[in-house]
PDB file of N, CA, C, O and CB in Angstrom:
ATOM      1  N   MET A   1      -9.077   1.092   0.177  1.00  0.00           N
ATOM      2  CA  MET A   1      -8.782  -0.227   0.698  1.00  0.00           C
ATOM      3  C   MET A   1      -7.920  -0.949  -0.329  1.00  0.00           C
ATOM      4  O   MET A   1      -8.072  -0.759  -1.536  1.00  0.00           O
ATOM      5  CB  MET A   1     -10.089  -1.024   1.011  1.00  0.00           C
ATOM      6  N   ILE A   2      -7.025  -1.769   0.166  1.00  0.00           N
ATOM      7  CA  ILE A   2      -6.158  -2.559  -0.690  1.00  0.00           C
ATOM      8  C   ILE A   2      -6.318  -4.013  -0.259  1.00  0.00           C
ATOM      9  O   ILE A   2      -6.146  -4.341   0.915  1.00  0.00           O
ATOM     10  CB  ILE A   2      -4.656  -2.083  -0.602  1.00  0.00           C
ATOM     11  N   PHE A   3      -6.645  -4.875  -1.207  1.00  0.00           N
ATOM     12  CA  PHE A   3      -6.792  -6.295  -0.942  1.00  0.00           C
ATOM     13  C   PHE A   3      -5.610  -7.020  -1.565  1.00  0.00           C
ATOM     14  O   PHE A   3      -5.354  -6.898  -2.763  1.00  0.00           O
ATOM     15  CB  PHE A   3      -8.143  -6.839  -1.495  1.00  0.00           C
ATOM     16  N   ILE A   4      -4.884  -7.787  -0.731  1.00  0.00           N
ATOM     17  CA  ILE A   4      -3.626  -8.387  -1.152  1.00  0.00           C
ATOM     18  C   ILE A   4      -3.589  -9.849  -0.722  1.00  0.00           C
ATOM     19  O   ILE A   4      -4.084 -10.197   0.350  1.00  0.00           O
ATOM     20  CB  ILE A   4      -2.423  -7.612  -0.566  1.00  0.00           C
ATOM     21  N   LYS A   5      -3.002 -10.701  -1.557  1.00  0.00           N
ATOM     22  CA  LYS A   5      -2.715 -12.092  -1.173  1.00  0.00           C
ATOM     23  C   LYS A   5      -1.215 -12.184  -0.999  1.00  0.00           C
ATOM     24  O   LYS A   5      -0.463 -12.044  -1.963  1.00  0.00           O
ATOM     25  CB  LYS A   5      -3.243 -13.139  -2.248  1.00  0.00           C
ATOM     26  N   ASN A   6      -0.774 -12.419   0.233  1.00  0.00           N
ATOM     27  CA  ASN A   6       0.657 -12.414   0.513  1.00  0.00           C
ATOM     28  C   ASN A   6       1.125 -13.624   1.302  1.00  0.00           C
ATOM     29  O   ASN A   6       2.316 -13.738   1.589  1.00  0.00           O
ATOM     30  CB  ASN A   6       1.018 -11.176   1.255  1.00  0.00           C
ATOM     31  N   ASP A   7       0.225 -14.529   1.661  1.00  0.00           N
ATOM     32  CA  ASP A   7       0.571 -15.734   2.427  1.00  0.00           C
ATOM     33  C   ASP A   7       1.475 -15.417   3.615  1.00  0.00           C
ATOM     34  O   ASP A   7       2.393 -16.178   3.920  1.00  0.00           O
ATOM     35  CB  ASP A   7       1.255 -16.754   1.521  1.00  0.00           C
ATOM     36  N   GLY A   8       1.220 -14.307   4.277  1.00  0.00           N
ATOM     37  CA  GLY A   8       1.967 -13.921   5.458  1.00  0.00           C
ATOM     38  C   GLY A   8       3.289 -13.214   5.200  1.00  0.00           C
ATOM     39  O   GLY A   8       3.992 -12.853   6.144  1.00  0.00           O
ATOM     40  N   ALA A   9       3.636 -13.011   3.934  1.00  0.00           N
ATOM     41  CA  ALA A   9       4.904 -12.361   3.596  1.00  0.00           C
ATOM     42  C   ALA A   9       4.866 -10.880   3.966  1.00  0.00           C
ATOM     43  O   ALA A   9       3.847 -10.214   3.780  1.00  0.00           O
ATOM     44  CB  ALA A   9       5.212 -12.528   2.096  1.00  0.00           C
ATOM     45  N   ASN A  10       5.960 -10.376   4.480  1.00  0.00           N
ATOM     46  CA  ASN A  10       6.085  -8.945   4.749  1.00  0.00           C
ATOM     47  C   ASN A  10       6.301  -8.200   3.440  1.00  0.00           C
ATOM     48  O   ASN A  10       6.960  -8.705   2.531  1.00  0.00           O
ATOM     49  CB  ASN A  10       7.249  -8.663   5.736  1.00  0.00           C
ATOM     50  N   PHE A  11       5.746  -7.007   3.349  1.00  0.00           N
ATOM     51  CA  PHE A  11       5.941  -6.165   2.178  1.00  0.00           C
ATOM     52  C   PHE A  11       5.888  -4.714   2.605  1.00  0.00           C
ATOM     53  O   PHE A  11       5.432  -4.385   3.700  1.00  0.00           O
ATOM     54  CB  PHE A  11       4.880  -6.459   1.092  1.00  0.00           C
ATOM     55  N   THR A  12       6.358  -3.861   1.731  1.00  0.00           N
ATOM     56  CA  THR A  12       6.410  -2.430   2.007  1.00  0.00           C
ATOM     57  C   THR A  12       5.742  -1.679   0.872  1.00  0.00           C
ATOM     58  O   THR A  12       5.871  -2.050  -0.295  1.00  0.00           O
ATOM     59  CB  THR A  12       7.869  -1.949   2.198  1.00  0.00           C
ATOM     60  N   ILE A  13       5.026  -0.621   1.222  1.00  0.00           N
ATOM     61  CA  ILE A  13       4.440   0.279   0.229  1.00  0.00           C
ATOM     62  C   ILE A  13       5.092   1.637   0.431  1.00  0.00           C
ATOM     63  O   ILE A  13       5.088   2.184   1.534  1.00  0.00           O
ATOM     64  CB  ILE A  13       2.863   0.364   0.362  1.00  0.00           C
ATOM     65  N   THR A  14       5.650   2.171  -0.642  1.00  0.00           N
ATOM     66  CA  THR A  14       6.239   3.503  -0.596  1.00  0.00           C
ATOM     67  C   THR A  14       5.613   4.380  -1.667  1.00  0.00           C
ATOM     68  O   THR A  14       4.994   3.889  -2.611  1.00  0.00           O
ATOM     69  CB  THR A  14       7.767   3.434  -0.779  1.00  0.00           C
ATOM     70  N   ALA A  15       5.783   5.670  -1.507  1.00  0.00           N
ATOM     71  CA  ALA A  15       5.305   6.658  -2.475  1.00  0.00           C
ATOM     72  C   ALA A  15       6.336   7.770  -2.545  1.00  0.00           C
ATOM     73  O   ALA A  15       7.079   7.992  -1.589  1.00  0.00           O
ATOM     74  CB  ALA A  15       3.889   7.219  -2.084  1.00  0.00           C
ATOM     75  N   PRO A  16       6.386   8.477  -3.681  1.00  0.00           N
ATOM     76  CA  PRO A  16       7.320   9.601  -3.761  1.00  0.00           C
ATOM     77  C   PRO A  16       6.953  10.657  -2.723  1.00  0.00           C
ATOM     78  O   PRO A  16       5.791  11.044  -2.594  1.00  0.00           O
ATOM     79  CB  PRO A  16       7.321  10.216  -5.183  1.00  0.00           C
ATOM     80  N   GLY A  17       7.959  11.113  -1.991  1.00  0.00           N
ATOM     81  CA  GLY A  17       7.742  12.140  -0.983  1.00  0.00           C
ATOM     82  C   GLY A  17       8.346  13.451  -1.433  1.00  0.00           C
ATOM     83  O   GLY A  17       8.494  13.711  -2.627  1.00  0.00           O
ATOM     84  N   LYS A  18       8.685  14.258  -0.477  1.00  0.00           N
ATOM     85  CA  LYS A  18       9.289  15.556  -0.778  1.00  0.00           C
ATOM     86  C   LYS A  18      10.607  15.363  -1.508  1.00  0.00           C
ATOM     87  O   LYS A  18      11.412  14.499  -1.159  1.00  0.00           O
ATOM     88  CB  LYS A  18       9.504  16.372   0.510  1.00  0.00           C
ATOM     89  N   GLU A  19      10.803  16.168  -2.505  1.00  0.00           N
ATOM     90  CA  GLU A  19      12.016  16.146  -3.315  1.00  0.00           C
ATOM     91  C   GLU A  19      12.269  14.784  -3.952  1.00  0.00           C
ATOM     92  O   GLU A  19      13.414  14.439  -4.244  1.00  0.00           O
ATOM     93  CB  GLU A  19      13.203  16.539  -2.471  1.00  0.00           C
ATOM     94  N   GLY A  20      11.193  13.998  -4.172  1.00  0.00           N
ATOM     95  CA  GLY A  20      11.307  12.714  -4.846  1.00  0.00           C
ATOM     96  C   GLY A  20      11.832  11.571  -4.001  1.00  0.00           C
ATOM     97  O   GLY A  20      11.983  10.458  -4.503  1.00  0.00           O
ATOM     98  N   LYS A  21      12.115  11.817  -2.727  1.00  0.00           N
ATOM     99  CA  LYS A  21      12.601  10.759  -1.857  1.00  0.00           C
ATOM    100  C   LYS A  21      11.444   9.833  -1.476  1.00  0.00           C
ATOM    101  O   LYS A  21      10.351  10.308  -1.169  1.00  0.00           O
ATOM    102  CB  LYS A  21      13.268  11.352  -0.592  1.00  0.00           C
ATOM    103  N   PRO A  22      11.677   8.502  -1.493  1.00  0.00           N
ATOM    104  CA  PRO A  22      10.602   7.574  -1.128  1.00  0.00           C
ATOM    105  C   PRO A  22      10.123   7.791   0.310  1.00  0.00           C
ATOM    106  O   PRO A  22      10.919   8.014   1.223  1.00  0.00           O
ATOM    107  CB  PRO A  22      11.075   6.132  -1.304  1.00  0.00           C
ATOM    108  N   GLN A  23       8.834   7.720   0.480  1.00  0.00           N
ATOM    109  CA  GLN A  23       8.196   7.870   1.780  1.00  0.00           C
ATOM    110  C   GLN A  23       7.446   6.577   2.079  1.00  0.00           C
ATOM    111  O   GLN A  23       6.617   6.156   1.271  1.00  0.00           O
ATOM    112  CB  GLN A  23       7.234   9.113   1.811  1.00  0.00           C
ATOM    113  N   MET A  24       7.712   5.937   3.216  1.00  0.00           N
ATOM    114  CA  MET A  24       7.023   4.695   3.545  1.00  0.00           C
ATOM    115  C   MET A  24       5.574   4.986   3.928  1.00  0.00           C
ATOM    116  O   MET A  24       5.293   5.832   4.777  1.00  0.00           O
ATOM    117  CB  MET A  24       7.749   3.957   4.689  1.00  0.00           C
ATOM    118  N   VAL A  25       4.670   4.266   3.282  1.00  0.00           N
ATOM    119  CA  VAL A  25       3.246   4.395   3.560  1.00  0.00           C
ATOM    120  C   VAL A  25       2.788   3.244   4.452  1.00  0.00           C
ATOM    121  O   VAL A  25       1.920   3.422   5.307  1.00  0.00           O
ATOM    122  CB  VAL A  25       2.431   4.423   2.245  1.00  0.00           C
ATOM    123  N   TYR A  26       3.383   2.047   4.248  1.00  0.00           N
ATOM    124  CA  TYR A  26       3.005   0.857   5.024  1.00  0.00           C
ATOM    125  C   TYR A  26       4.150  -0.145   5.004  1.00  0.00           C
ATOM    126  O   TYR A  26       4.869  -0.263   4.012  1.00  0.00           O
ATOM    127  CB  TYR A  26       1.703   0.210   4.460  1.00  0.00           C
ATOM    128  N   SER A  27       4.312  -0.859   6.102  1.00  0.00           N
ATOM    129  CA  SER A  27       5.241  -1.985   6.170  1.00  0.00           C
ATOM    130  C   SER A  27       4.634  -3.014   7.103  1.00  0.00           C
ATOM    131  O   SER A  27       4.293  -2.695   8.242  1.00  0.00           O
ATOM    132  CB  SER A  27       6.667  -1.538   6.659  1.00  0.00           C
ATOM    133  N   GLY A  28       4.495  -4.245   6.632  1.00  0.00           N
ATOM    134  CA  GLY A  28       3.898  -5.294   7.453  1.00  0.00           C
ATOM    135  C   GLY A  28       3.467  -6.468   6.621  1.00  0.00           C
ATOM    136  O   GLY A  28       3.965  -6.671   5.514  1.00  0.00           O
ATOM    137  N   SER A  29       2.528  -7.259   7.156  1.00  0.00           N
ATOM    138  CA  SER A  29       2.095  -8.466   6.457  1.00  0.00           C
ATOM    139  C   SER A  29       0.582  -8.605   6.389  1.00  0.00           C
ATOM    140  O   SER A  29       0.076  -9.696   6.123  1.00  0.00           O
ATOM    141  CB  SER A  29       2.677  -9.677   7.127  1.00  0.00           C
ATOM    142  N   ASP A  30      -0.146  -7.526   6.623  1.00  0.00           N
ATOM    143  CA  ASP A  30      -1.612  -7.587   6.551  1.00  0.00           C
ATOM    144  C   ASP A  30      -2.066  -7.897   5.126  1.00  0.00           C
ATOM    145  O   ASP A  30      -1.420  -7.496   4.158  1.00  0.00           O
ATOM    146  CB  ASP A  30      -2.237  -6.254   7.032  1.00  0.00           C
ATOM    147  N   SER A  31      -3.176  -8.612   5.007  1.00  0.00           N
ATOM    148  CA  SER A  31      -3.696  -8.909   3.672  1.00  0.00           C
ATOM    149  C   SER A  31      -4.884  -8.011   3.310  1.00  0.00           C
ATOM    150  O   SER A  31      -5.399  -8.079   2.194  1.00  0.00           O
ATOM    151  CB  SER A  31      -4.110 -10.377   3.587  1.00  0.00           C
ATOM    152  N   TYR A  32      -5.306  -7.187   4.237  1.00  0.00           N
ATOM    153  CA  TYR A  32      -6.417  -6.256   4.018  1.00  0.00           C
ATOM    154  C   TYR A  32      -6.004  -4.945   4.665  1.00  0.00           C
ATOM    155  O   TYR A  32      -5.863  -4.871   5.885  1.00  0.00           O
ATOM    156  CB  TYR A  32      -7.789  -6.801   4.616  1.00  0.00           C
ATOM    157  N   LEU A  33      -5.811  -3.917   3.861  1.00  0.00           N
ATOM    158  CA  LEU A  33      -5.314  -2.640   4.376  1.00  0.00           C
ATOM    159  C   LEU A  33      -6.328  -1.537   4.171  1.00  0.00           C
ATOM    160  O   LEU A  33      -7.011  -1.487   3.149  1.00  0.00           O
ATOM    161  CB  LEU A  33      -4.001  -2.266   3.705  1.00  0.00           C
ATOM    162  N   GLY A  34      -6.418  -0.678   5.125  1.00  0.00           N
ATOM    163  CA  GLY A  34      -7.187   0.546   4.987  1.00  0.00           C
ATOM    164  C   GLY A  34      -6.246   1.715   5.202  1.00  0.00           C
ATOM    165  O   GLY A  34      -5.886   2.023   6.338  1.00  0.00           O
ATOM    166  N   LEU A  35      -5.851   2.356   4.139  1.00  0.00           N
ATOM    167  CA  LEU A  35      -4.953   3.510   4.239  1.00  0.00           C
ATOM    168  C   LEU A  35      -5.799   4.766   4.119  1.00  0.00           C
ATOM    169  O   LEU A  35      -6.459   4.986   3.104  1.00  0.00           O
ATOM    170  CB  LEU A  35      -3.832   3.474   3.134  1.00  0.00           C
ATOM    171  N   GLY A  36      -5.776   5.576   5.144  1.00  0.00           N
ATOM    172  CA  GLY A  36      -6.608   6.772   5.180  1.00  0.00           C
ATOM    173  C   GLY A  36      -6.234   7.809   4.145  1.00  0.00           C
ATOM    174  O   GLY A  36      -5.112   7.824   3.639  1.00  0.00           O
ATOM    175  N   ASP A  37      -7.177   8.670   3.836  1.00  0.00           N
ATOM    176  CA  ASP A  37      -6.970   9.737   2.855  1.00  0.00           C
ATOM    177  C   ASP A  37      -5.769  10.608   3.198  1.00  0.00           C
ATOM    178  O   ASP A  37      -5.065  11.080   2.305  1.00  0.00           O
ATOM    179  CB  ASP A  37      -8.214  10.600   2.754  1.00  0.00           C
ATOM    180  N   SER A  38      -5.531  10.821   4.495  1.00  0.00           N
ATOM    181  CA  SER A  38      -4.417  11.684   4.885  1.00  0.00           C
ATOM    182  C   SER A  38      -3.075  11.068   4.463  1.00  0.00           C
ATOM    183  O   SER A  38      -2.144  11.796   4.122  1.00  0.00           O
ATOM    184  CB  SER A  38      -4.437  11.929   6.408  1.00  0.00           C
ATOM    185  N   LYS A  39      -2.971   9.738   4.484  1.00  0.00           N
ATOM    186  CA  LYS A  39      -1.731   9.079   4.058  1.00  0.00           C
ATOM    187  C   LYS A  39      -1.577   9.118   2.537  1.00  0.00           C
ATOM    188  O   LYS A  39      -0.460   9.183   2.023  1.00  0.00           O
ATOM    189  CB  LYS A  39      -1.705   7.622   4.550  1.00  0.00           C
ATOM    190  N   LEU A  40      -2.683   9.080   1.832  1.00  0.00           N
ATOM    191  CA  LEU A  40      -2.634   8.977   0.371  1.00  0.00           C
ATOM    192  C   LEU A  40      -2.864  10.293  -0.352  1.00  0.00           C
ATOM    193  O   LEU A  40      -2.823  10.339  -1.581  1.00  0.00           O
ATOM    194  CB  LEU A  40      -3.645   7.990  -0.092  1.00  0.00           C
ATOM    195  N   LYS A  41      -3.103  11.357   0.392  1.00  0.00           N
ATOM    196  CA  LYS A  41      -3.397  12.648  -0.217  1.00  0.00           C
ATOM    197  C   LYS A  41      -2.260  13.072  -1.152  1.00  0.00           C
ATOM    198  O   LYS A  41      -1.088  13.030  -0.780  1.00  0.00           O
ATOM    199  CB  LYS A  41      -3.626  13.716   0.870  1.00  0.00           C
ATOM    200  N   ASN A  42      -2.619  13.471  -2.343  1.00  0.00           N
ATOM    201  CA  ASN A  42      -1.687  13.957  -3.366  1.00  0.00           C
ATOM    202  C   ASN A  42      -0.686  12.908  -3.851  1.00  0.00           C
ATOM    203  O   ASN A  42       0.329  13.270  -4.447  1.00  0.00           O
ATOM    204  CB  ASN A  42      -0.935  15.135  -2.832  1.00  0.00           C
ATOM    205  N   MET A  43      -0.938  11.635  -3.616  1.00  0.00           N
ATOM    206  CA  MET A  43      -0.038  10.594  -4.104  1.00  0.00           C
ATOM    207  C   MET A  43      -0.585  10.044  -5.414  1.00  0.00           C
ATOM    208  O   MET A  43      -1.756   9.679  -5.507  1.00  0.00           O
ATOM    209  CB  MET A  43       0.130   9.457  -3.053  1.00  0.00           C
ATOM    210  N   SER A  44       0.265   9.991  -6.408  1.00  0.00           N
ATOM    211  CA  SER A  44      -0.161   9.478  -7.703  1.00  0.00           C
ATOM    212  C   SER A  44       0.490   8.143  -8.039  1.00  0.00           C
ATOM    213  O   SER A  44       0.161   7.524  -9.051  1.00  0.00           O
ATOM    214  CB  SER A  44       0.152  10.483  -8.783  1.00  0.00           C
ATOM    215  N   LYS A  45       1.431   7.689  -7.172  1.00  0.00           N
ATOM    216  CA  LYS A  45       2.147   6.457  -7.450  1.00  0.00           C
ATOM    217  C   LYS A  45       2.460   5.746  -6.139  1.00  0.00           C
ATOM    218  O   LYS A  45       2.936   6.364  -5.187  1.00  0.00           O
ATOM    219  CB  LYS A  45       3.442   6.738  -8.243  1.00  0.00           C
ATOM    220  N   LEU A  46       2.184   4.427  -6.095  1.00  0.00           N
ATOM    221  CA  LEU A  46       2.551   3.589  -4.965  1.00  0.00           C
ATOM    222  C   LEU A  46       3.473   2.492  -5.476  1.00  0.00           C
ATOM    223  O   LEU A  46       3.249   1.948  -6.557  1.00  0.00           O
ATOM    224  CB  LEU A  46       1.288   2.990  -4.262  1.00  0.00           C
ATOM    225  N   THR A  47       4.505   2.163  -4.710  1.00  0.00           N
ATOM    226  CA  THR A  47       5.417   1.087  -5.076  1.00  0.00           C
ATOM    227  C   THR A  47       5.340   0.008  -4.004  1.00  0.00           C
ATOM    228  O   THR A  47       5.539   0.282  -2.820  1.00  0.00           O
ATOM    229  CB  THR A  47       6.880   1.612  -5.241  1.00  0.00           C
ATOM    230  N   PHE A  48       5.049  -1.220  -4.425  1.00  0.00           N
ATOM    231  CA  PHE A  48       4.969  -2.364  -3.531  1.00  0.00           C
ATOM    232  C   PHE A  48       6.247  -3.169  -3.691  1.00  0.00           C
ATOM    233  O   PHE A  48       6.674  -3.430  -4.816  1.00  0.00           O
ATOM    234  CB  PHE A  48       3.707  -3.237  -3.827  1.00  0.00           C
ATOM    235  N   SER A  49       6.872  -3.571  -2.572  1.00  0.00           N
ATOM    236  CA  SER A  49       8.087  -4.374  -2.656  1.00  0.00           C
ATOM    237  C   SER A  49       8.117  -5.392  -1.525  1.00  0.00           C
ATOM    238  O   SER A  49       7.525  -5.182  -0.466  1.00  0.00           O
ATOM    239  CB  SER A  49       9.340  -3.478  -2.610  1.00  0.00           C
ATOM    240  N   THR A  50       8.815  -6.494  -1.766  1.00  0.00           N
ATOM    241  CA  THR A  50       8.983  -7.537  -0.758  1.00  0.00           C
ATOM    242  C   THR A  50      10.330  -8.203  -0.973  1.00  0.00           C
ATOM    243  O   THR A  50      10.831  -8.272  -2.095  1.00  0.00           O
ATOM    244  CB  THR A  50       7.828  -8.582  -0.822  1.00  0.00           C
ATOM    245  N   GLU A  51      10.902  -8.686   0.100  1.00  0.00           N
ATOM    246  CA  GLU A  51      12.132  -9.464   0.007  1.00  0.00           C
ATOM    247  C   GLU A  51      11.838 -10.947   0.197  1.00  0.00           C
ATOM    248  O   GLU A  51      12.758 -11.765   0.221  1.00  0.00           O
ATOM    249  CB  GLU A  51      13.157  -8.983   1.047  1.00  0.00           C
ATOM    250  N   SER A  52      10.568 -11.297   0.332  1.00  0.00           N
ATOM    251  CA  SER A  52      10.136 -12.664   0.542  1.00  0.00           C
ATOM    252  C   SER A  52      10.144 -13.438  -0.770  1.00  0.00           C
ATOM    253  O   SER A  52      10.007 -12.859  -1.848  1.00  0.00           O
ATOM    254  CB  SER A  52       8.746 -12.693   1.171  1.00  0.00           C
ATOM    255  N   LYS A  53      10.304 -14.737  -0.664  1.00  0.00           N
ATOM    256  CA  LYS A  53      10.189 -15.593  -1.853  1.00  0.00           C
ATOM    257  C   LYS A  53       8.726 -15.794  -2.212  1.00  0.00           C
ATOM    258  O   LYS A  53       8.404 -16.193  -3.331  1.00  0.00           O
ATOM    259  CB  LYS A  53      10.874 -16.960  -1.617  1.00  0.00           C
ATOM    260  N   GLN A  54       7.831 -15.512  -1.251  1.00  0.00           N
ATOM    261  CA  GLN A  54       6.401 -15.600  -1.511  1.00  0.00           C
ATOM    262  C   GLN A  54       5.970 -14.395  -2.336  1.00  0.00           C
ATOM    263  O   GLN A  54       6.312 -13.262  -1.999  1.00  0.00           O
ATOM    264  CB  GLN A  54       5.597 -15.680  -0.187  1.00  0.00           C
ATOM    265  N   PRO A  55       5.228 -14.624  -3.406  1.00  0.00           N
ATOM    266  CA  PRO A  55       4.752 -13.468  -4.172  1.00  0.00           C
ATOM    267  C   PRO A  55       3.680 -12.702  -3.405  1.00  0.00           C
ATOM    268  O   PRO A  55       2.921 -13.278  -2.626  1.00  0.00           O
ATOM    269  CB  PRO A  55       4.203 -13.918  -5.532  1.00  0.00           C
ATOM    270  N   VAL A  56       3.633 -11.425  -3.635  1.00  0.00           N
ATOM    271  CA  VAL A  56       2.574 -10.575  -3.087  1.00  0.00           C
ATOM    272  C   VAL A  56       1.720 -10.148  -4.269  1.00  0.00           C
ATOM    273  O   VAL A  56       2.201  -9.491  -5.193  1.00  0.00           O
ATOM    274  CB  VAL A  56       3.155  -9.321  -2.295  1.00  0.00           C
ATOM    275  N   ARG A  57       0.456 -10.525  -4.231  1.00  0.00           N
ATOM    276  CA  ARG A  57      -0.454 -10.229  -5.344  1.00  0.00           C
ATOM    277  C   ARG A  57      -1.482  -9.196  -4.909  1.00  0.00           C
ATOM    278  O   ARG A  57      -2.143  -9.351  -3.883  1.00  0.00           O
ATOM    279  CB  ARG A  57      -1.160 -11.517  -5.841  1.00  0.00           C
ATOM    280  N   ILE A  58      -1.604  -8.156  -5.694  1.00  0.00           N
ATOM    281  CA  ILE A  58      -2.599  -7.120  -5.430  1.00  0.00           C
ATOM    282  C   ILE A  58      -3.864  -7.525  -6.173  1.00  0.00           C
ATOM    283  O   ILE A  58      -3.857  -7.653  -7.397  1.00  0.00           O
ATOM    284  CB  ILE A  58      -2.094  -5.688  -5.876  1.00  0.00           C
ATOM    285  N   TYR A  59      -4.948  -7.725  -5.433  1.00  0.00           N
ATOM    286  CA  TYR A  59      -6.196  -8.119  -6.054  1.00  0.00           C
ATOM    287  C   TYR A  59      -7.092  -6.937  -6.364  1.00  0.00           C
ATOM    288  O   TYR A  59      -7.793  -6.933  -7.376  1.00  0.00           O
ATOM    289  CB  TYR A  59      -6.920  -9.081  -5.175  1.00  0.00           C
ATOM    290  N   GLU A  60      -7.073  -5.947  -5.510  1.00  0.00           N
ATOM    291  CA  GLU A  60      -8.005  -4.845  -5.730  1.00  0.00           C
ATOM    292  C   GLU A  60      -7.574  -3.620  -4.941  1.00  0.00           C
ATOM    293  O   GLU A  60      -7.146  -3.727  -3.791  1.00  0.00           O
ATOM    294  CB  GLU A  60      -9.431  -5.255  -5.340  1.00  0.00           C
ATOM    295  N   LEU A  61      -7.690  -2.469  -5.563  1.00  0.00           N
ATOM    296  CA  LEU A  61      -7.531  -1.178  -4.896  1.00  0.00           C
ATOM    297  C   LEU A  61      -8.884  -0.499  -4.989  1.00  0.00           C
ATOM    298  O   LEU A  61      -9.422  -0.346  -6.086  1.00  0.00           O
ATOM    299  CB  LEU A  61      -6.376  -0.294  -5.548  1.00  0.00           C
ATOM    300  N   VAL A  62      -9.439  -0.092  -3.872  1.00  0.00           N
ATOM    301  CA  VAL A  62     -10.779   0.476  -3.838  1.00  0.00           C
ATOM    302  C   VAL A  62     -10.731   1.819  -3.145  1.00  0.00           C
ATOM    303  O   VAL A  62     -10.248   1.921  -2.018  1.00  0.00           O
ATOM    304  CB  VAL A  62     -11.768  -0.469  -3.128  1.00  0.00           C
ATOM    305  N   LYS A  63     -11.223   2.846  -3.804  1.00  0.00           N
ATOM    306  CA  LYS A  63     -11.332   4.161  -3.176  1.00  0.00           C
ATOM    307  C   LYS A  63     -12.720   4.260  -2.560  1.00  0.00           C
ATOM    308  O   LYS A  63     -13.730   4.199  -3.261  1.00  0.00           O
ATOM    309  CB  LYS A  63     -11.080   5.321  -4.209  1.00  0.00           C
ATOM    310  N   LEU A  64     -12.756   4.414  -1.245  1.00  0.00           N
ATOM    311  CA  LEU A  64     -14.037   4.498  -0.543  1.00  0.00           C
ATOM    312  C   LEU A  64     -14.608   5.900  -0.690  1.00  0.00           C
ATOM    313  O   LEU A  64     -13.888   6.895  -0.609  1.00  0.00           O
ATOM    314  CB  LEU A  64     -13.876   4.130   0.956  1.00  0.00           C
ATOM    315  N   GLN A  65     -15.911   5.957  -0.908  1.00  0.00           N
ATOM    316  CA  GLN A  65     -16.617   7.220  -1.005  1.00  0.00           C
ATOM    317  C   GLN A  65     -17.076   7.641   0.385  1.00  0.00           C
ATOM    318  O   GLN A  65     -17.481   6.792   1.180  1.00  0.00           O
ATOM    319  CB  GLN A  65     -17.816   7.112  -1.977  1.00  0.00           C
ATOM    320  N   PRO A  66     -17.023   8.921   0.689  1.00  0.00           N
ATOM    321  CA  PRO A  66     -17.497   9.365   2.000  1.00  0.00           C
ATOM    322  C   PRO A  66     -18.984   9.070   2.178  1.00  0.00           C
ATOM    323  O   PRO A  66     -19.758   9.119   1.222  1.00  0.00           O
ATOM    324  CB  PRO A  66     -17.234  10.863   2.182  1.00  0.00           C
ATOM    325  N   ALA A  67     -19.369   8.765   3.407  1.00  0.00           N
ATOM    326  CA  ALA A  67     -20.779   8.488   3.714  1.00  0.00           C
ATOM    327  C   ALA A  67     -21.600   9.754   3.547  1.00  0.00           C
ATOM    328  O   ALA A  67     -21.149  10.852   3.873  1.00  0.00           O
ATOM    329  CB  ALA A  67     -20.937   7.931   5.151  1.00  0.00           C
ATOM    330  N   ASN A  68     -22.806   9.586   3.040  1.00  0.00           N
ATOM    331  CA  ASN A  68     -23.716  10.729   2.862  1.00  0.00           C
ATOM    332  C   ASN A  68     -24.477  11.014   4.115  1.00  0.00           C
ATOM    333  O   ASN A  68     -25.288  11.939   4.149  1.00  0.00           O
ATOM    334  CB  ASN A  68     -24.687  10.480   1.729  1.00  0.00           C
TER     335      ASN A  68
END
């Protein structure tokens, strides 16, 4: 889970893909994201970007543990 304060600003999350080309993981304005393991599998770096004048602040990244 990713908790973000963005005041409605659009932002994009990318990660290195095949051959180092950026791969979009998310694009939108949600302030609470749940990115599934399949999207994040083998990713070691995420890049957050916005073209808005509003800052996008990352408050917390949480890795959920599978239910027992």
